[in-house]
N, C-alpha and C positions, 0 to 999 in steps of 0.2 A: 655590036648591038645584031642583038637574033633579026630574022626576017621572019616577021608575021604577019597575018592577017588583020591589018588597020583597020576601024571602022572609024574614025576621026582626028581626021588630022590637025596638028594643030595650026591655030593660026600664026599671023606673024604678032597681032597683038596679046596675044596669050603668052607665049615663050616669050616676049620682050616682060609680061606683068612678072613671071615666074623666076628668069634672070634679075630682075629686079629687086624682088623679096628674096630671093640667098644674099645677095651684093650686099643689101640692106644690113641679115641674121647671121651672117656667115657664121659659120659653126652653131650655130645653137637650138638648133630643130632636126629632128630624123626629116626621113620623107614625107611618112604621113601625113607629121603637124605641121611640115610645110602648106601640105595638100590642104586642110585645116582653115589655117592659116587665110588663105591666100584672099585678099578680095573681092577676087570673083569667081566663082564657081563653074567645075568642067568636071568630065569625065575623066574614073582616077584613072580607064587609057592611054587618053590623050594628055594627060598631065605625065604618066611613063615616059610615053615617046621623047616626051621631050628631058626628064629626066639624065633617058638612054642618048638625047641627041649633046646634052651637055657632058657628061659623060665624057661619051667615045669623043667629044670636040678638047678634050681637055678644059673647060672653063669649071667645071668641077670637081671636087674631090669628097669621098664619104672615111671618117674616121670606125676603128674598130666599135664605137658606140654605135652609129651609122645615123651620127652627126653628118649634116653636109653644109664643106664650107667652100665660097668661091675663090678659085686659088690665080684663071688667069688676070695677067698681069704684063703685056709687051712692054710697058713703059718701065718698068723696072725690070726688065730683064733687060732694054738698052743701054741705063745705065748701067749694070754691072759689067756689062758686056764691054763697055767705053770703058772698064777700068785694066790696065794693063796688068797690072799683081794679078788681077783675077780671070786673067787670061789662059784655055784650057790647052795644055801642052799635051798630045796626044803619041 
């Protein structure tokens, strides 16, 4: 995440709204399409800060078509790590 002058930091309810929308529509929309379809409007710069945070924290990924998908699944990781035949041997 680049250090920029941020005019509007997102509020928690805005971050949660974007997270929920991406989770529910995973892999369907691009960054701009998601912003257009959000239930509440916000400044695009504020929205971009949220997207940068979600990318940096490993909760979302962007495919080559620019569509954003939810990839954060800690419970799924725990399930796979508990299977001995899937253990990492380095």
